PyMOL CGO cylinders between C-alpha atoms (Angstrom):
from pymol import cmd
from pymol.cgo import CYLINDER

trace = [
    CYLINDER, -7.80, -37.23, 43.78, -9.82, -36.45, 46.86, 0.3, 1, 1, 1, 1, 1, 1,
    CYLINDER, -9.82, -36.45, 46.86, -11.74, -33.53, 47.42, 0.3, 1, 1, 1, 1, 1, 1,
    CYLINDER, -11.74, -33.53, 47.42, -12.23, -30.97, 49.85, 0.3, 1, 1, 1, 1, 1, 1,
    CYLINDER, -12.23, -30.97, 49.85, -15.39, -31.15, 51.59, 0.3, 1, 1, 1, 1, 1, 1,
    CYLINDER, -15.39, -31.15, 51.59, -16.12, -27.42, 51.65, 0.3, 1, 1, 1, 1, 1, 1,
    CYLINDER, -16.12, -27.42, 51.65, -15.77, -27.39, 47.61, 0.3, 1, 1, 1, 1, 1, 1,
    CYLINDER, -15.77, -27.39, 47.61, -18.96, -28.70, 46.89, 0.3, 1, 1, 1, 1, 1, 1,
    CYLINDER, -18.96, -28.70, 46.89, -21.14, -26.17, 48.48, 0.3, 1, 1, 1, 1, 1, 1,
    CYLINDER, -21.14, -26.17, 48.48, -19.24, -23.70, 45.71, 0.3, 1, 1, 1, 1, 1, 1,
    CYLINDER, -19.24, -23.70, 45.71, -20.12, -26.19, 42.95, 0.3, 1, 1, 1, 1, 1, 1,
    CYLINDER, -20.12, -26.19, 42.95, -23.73, -25.95, 44.36, 0.3, 1, 1, 1, 1, 1, 1,
    CYLINDER, -23.73, -25.95, 44.36, -24.24, -22.18, 43.91, 0.3, 1, 1, 1, 1, 1, 1,
    CYLINDER, -24.24, -22.18, 43.91, -23.23, -22.79, 39.98, 0.3, 1, 1, 1, 1, 1, 1,
    CYLINDER, -23.23, -22.79, 39.98, -19.67, -21.84, 39.96, 0.3, 1, 1, 1, 1, 1, 1,
    CYLINDER, -19.67, -21.84, 39.96, -16.69, -24.16, 39.76, 0.3, 1, 1, 1, 1, 1, 1,
    CYLINDER, -16.69, -24.16, 39.76, -13.88, -24.15, 42.54, 0.3, 1, 1, 1, 1, 1, 1,
    CYLINDER, -13.88, -24.15, 42.54, -10.61, -25.74, 41.83, 0.3, 1, 1, 1, 1, 1, 1,
    CYLINDER, -10.61, -25.74, 41.83, -8.91, -24.83, 44.98, 0.3, 1, 1, 1, 1, 1, 1,
    CYLINDER, -8.91, -24.83, 44.98, -9.74, -23.64, 48.70, 0.3, 1, 1, 1, 1, 1, 1,
    CYLINDER, -9.74, -23.64, 48.70, -8.39, -19.95, 47.35, 0.3, 1, 1, 1, 1, 1, 1,
    CYLINDER, -8.39, -19.95, 47.35, -11.10, -19.74, 44.73, 0.3, 1, 1, 1, 1, 1, 1,
    CYLINDER, -11.10, -19.74, 44.73, -13.53, -20.71, 47.50, 0.3, 1, 1, 1, 1, 1, 1,
    CYLINDER, -13.53, -20.71, 47.50, -12.53, -18.09, 49.54, 0.3, 1, 1, 1, 1, 1, 1,
    CYLINDER, -12.53, -18.09, 49.54, -12.57, -15.42, 46.86, 0.3, 1, 1, 1, 1, 1, 1,
    CYLINDER, -12.57, -15.42, 46.86, -15.73, -16.32, 45.83, 0.3, 1, 1, 1, 1, 1, 1,
    CYLINDER, -15.73, -16.32, 45.83, -17.24, -16.48, 49.43, 0.3, 1, 1, 1, 1, 1, 1,
    CYLINDER, -17.24, -16.48, 49.43, -15.64, -12.75, 49.68, 0.3, 1, 1, 1, 1, 1, 1,
    CYLINDER, -15.64, -12.75, 49.68, -17.17, -11.47, 46.47, 0.3, 1, 1, 1, 1, 1, 1,
    CYLINDER, -17.17, -11.47, 46.47, -20.75, -13.01, 47.38, 0.3, 1, 1, 1, 1, 1, 1,
    CYLINDER, -20.75, -13.01, 47.38, -20.41, -11.18, 50.70, 0.3, 1, 1, 1, 1, 1, 1,
    CYLINDER, -20.41, -11.18, 50.70, -19.38, -7.97, 48.89, 0.3, 1, 1, 1, 1, 1, 1,
    CYLINDER, -19.38, -7.97, 48.89, -22.36, -8.19, 46.65, 0.3, 1, 1, 1, 1, 1, 1,
    CYLINDER, -22.36, -8.19, 46.65, -24.98, -8.65, 49.65, 0.3, 1, 1, 1, 1, 1, 1,
    CYLINDER, -24.98, -8.65, 49.65, -22.97, -5.41, 51.72, 0.3, 1, 1, 1, 1, 1, 1,
    CYLINDER, -22.97, -5.41, 51.72, -23.30, -3.63, 47.92, 0.3, 1, 1, 1, 1, 1, 1,
    CYLINDER, -23.30, -3.63, 47.92, -27.13, -4.37, 47.90, 0.3, 1, 1, 1, 1, 1, 1,
    CYLINDER, -27.13, -4.37, 47.90, -27.76, -3.58, 51.41, 0.3, 1, 1, 1, 1, 1, 1,
    CYLINDER, -27.76, -3.58, 51.41, -25.74, -0.74, 52.73, 0.3, 1, 1, 1, 1, 1, 1,
    CYLINDER, -25.74, -0.74, 52.73, -24.48, 2.34, 51.05, 0.3, 1, 1, 1, 1, 1, 1,
    CYLINDER, -24.48, 2.34, 51.05, -21.10, 1.94, 52.46, 0.3, 1, 1, 1, 1, 1, 1,
    CYLINDER, -21.10, 1.94, 52.46, -18.26, 3.10, 50.17, 0.3, 1, 1, 1, 1, 1, 1,
    CYLINDER, -18.26, 3.10, 50.17, -16.40, 0.45, 48.00, 0.3, 1, 1, 1, 1, 1, 1,
    CYLINDER, -16.40, 0.45, 48.00, -13.30, 0.75, 49.98, 0.3, 1, 1, 1, 1, 1, 1,
    CYLINDER, -13.30, 0.75, 49.98, -15.37, -0.15, 53.27, 0.3, 1, 1, 1, 1, 1, 1,
    CYLINDER, -15.37, -0.15, 53.27, -16.78, -3.26, 51.77, 0.3, 1, 1, 1, 1, 1, 1,
    CYLINDER, -16.78, -3.26, 51.77, -13.37, -4.62, 50.53, 0.3, 1, 1, 1, 1, 1, 1,
    CYLINDER, -13.37, -4.62, 50.53, -11.98, -4.34, 54.16, 0.3, 1, 1, 1, 1, 1, 1,
    CYLINDER, -11.98, -4.34, 54.16, -15.04, -5.67, 55.31, 0.3, 1, 1, 1, 1, 1, 1,
    CYLINDER, -15.04, -5.67, 55.31, -14.29, -8.96, 53.28, 0.3, 1, 1, 1, 1, 1, 1,
    CYLINDER, -14.29, -8.96, 53.28, -10.90, -8.99, 53.98, 0.3, 1, 1, 1, 1, 1, 1,
    CYLINDER, -10.90, -8.99, 53.98, -9.53, -7.31, 50.62, 0.3, 1, 1, 1, 1, 1, 1,
    CYLINDER, -9.53, -7.31, 50.62, -7.49, -4.77, 51.98, 0.3, 1, 1, 1, 1, 1, 1,
    CYLINDER, -7.49, -4.77, 51.98, -6.53, -2.85, 48.61, 0.3, 1, 1, 1, 1, 1, 1,
    CYLINDER, -6.53, -2.85, 48.61, -9.80, -1.79, 47.34, 0.3, 1, 1, 1, 1, 1, 1,
    CYLINDER, -9.80, -1.79, 47.34, -8.15, -1.50, 43.44, 0.3, 1, 1, 1, 1, 1, 1,
    CYLINDER, -8.15, -1.50, 43.44, -7.40, -5.46, 43.62, 0.3, 1, 1, 1, 1, 1, 1,
    CYLINDER, -7.40, -5.46, 43.62, -11.24, -5.97, 45.06, 0.3, 1, 1, 1, 1, 1, 1,
    CYLINDER, -11.24, -5.97, 45.06, -12.80, -4.16, 42.27, 0.3, 1, 1, 1, 1, 1, 1,
    CYLINDER, -12.80, -4.16, 42.27, -10.70, -5.90, 39.61, 0.3, 1, 1, 1, 1, 1, 1,
    CYLINDER, -10.70, -5.90, 39.61, -11.70, -9.52, 41.62, 0.3, 1, 1, 1, 1, 1, 1,
    CYLINDER, -11.70, -9.52, 41.62, -15.13, -8.47, 42.05, 0.3, 1, 1, 1, 1, 1, 1,
    CYLINDER, -15.13, -8.47, 42.05, -15.51, -7.37, 38.00, 0.3, 1, 1, 1, 1, 1, 1,
    CYLINDER, -15.51, -7.37, 38.00, -13.62, -10.73, 37.10, 0.3, 1, 1, 1, 1, 1, 1,
    CYLINDER, -13.62, -10.73, 37.10, -16.02, -12.85, 38.85, 0.3, 1, 1, 1, 1, 1, 1,
    CYLINDER, -16.02, -12.85, 38.85, -19.39, -10.84, 38.39, 0.3, 1, 1, 1, 1, 1, 1,
    CYLINDER, -19.39, -10.84, 38.39, -18.58, -9.17, 34.92, 0.3, 1, 1, 1, 1, 1, 1,
    CYLINDER, -18.58, -9.17, 34.92, -19.49, -5.93, 36.10, 0.3, 1, 1, 1, 1, 1, 1,
    CYLINDER, -19.49, -5.93, 36.10, -17.74, -3.17, 38.33, 0.3, 1, 1, 1, 1, 1, 1,
    CYLINDER, -17.74, -3.17, 38.33, -18.89, -3.19, 41.67, 0.3, 1, 1, 1, 1, 1, 1,
    CYLINDER, -18.89, -3.19, 41.67, -20.32, 0.51, 41.40, 0.3, 1, 1, 1, 1, 1, 1,
    CYLINDER, -20.32, 0.51, 41.40, -22.20, -0.41, 38.74, 0.3, 1, 1, 1, 1, 1, 1,
    CYLINDER, -22.20, -0.41, 38.74, -23.71, -3.42, 40.07, 0.3, 1, 1, 1, 1, 1, 1,
    CYLINDER, -23.71, -3.42, 40.07, -25.27, -1.41, 43.11, 0.3, 1, 1, 1, 1, 1, 1,
    CYLINDER, -25.27, -1.41, 43.11, -26.24, 1.57, 40.37, 0.3, 1, 1, 1, 1, 1, 1,
    CYLINDER, -26.24, 1.57, 40.37, -27.83, -1.37, 38.64, 0.3, 1, 1, 1, 1, 1, 1,
    CYLINDER, -27.83, -1.37, 38.64, -29.81, -2.48, 42.17, 0.3, 1, 1, 1, 1, 1, 1,
    CYLINDER, -29.81, -2.48, 42.17, -30.85, 1.03, 42.95, 0.3, 1, 1, 1, 1, 1, 1,
    CYLINDER, -30.85, 1.03, 42.95, -32.24, 2.00, 39.87, 0.3, 1, 1, 1, 1, 1, 1,
    CYLINDER, -32.24, 2.00, 39.87, -34.54, -1.56, 40.30, 0.3, 1, 1, 1, 1, 1, 1,
]
cmd.load_cgo(trace, "trace")
């Protein structure tokens, strides 16, 4: 089975992406993580900025990838 040239970048970050959509969602979550830690924008703004129009889906996706909700992640960064 041929591999897409984009997927190895995802694997090199310690995550396995089985499809292009996995890779795209992983990139969106990593971008959201950067925005959460570098801005004080609300989660709904960040969701829209990374291409996820529904805030509830963004929160669910973020938690499934990171193991923690976006607001909890921001709170942890602020406390450090």
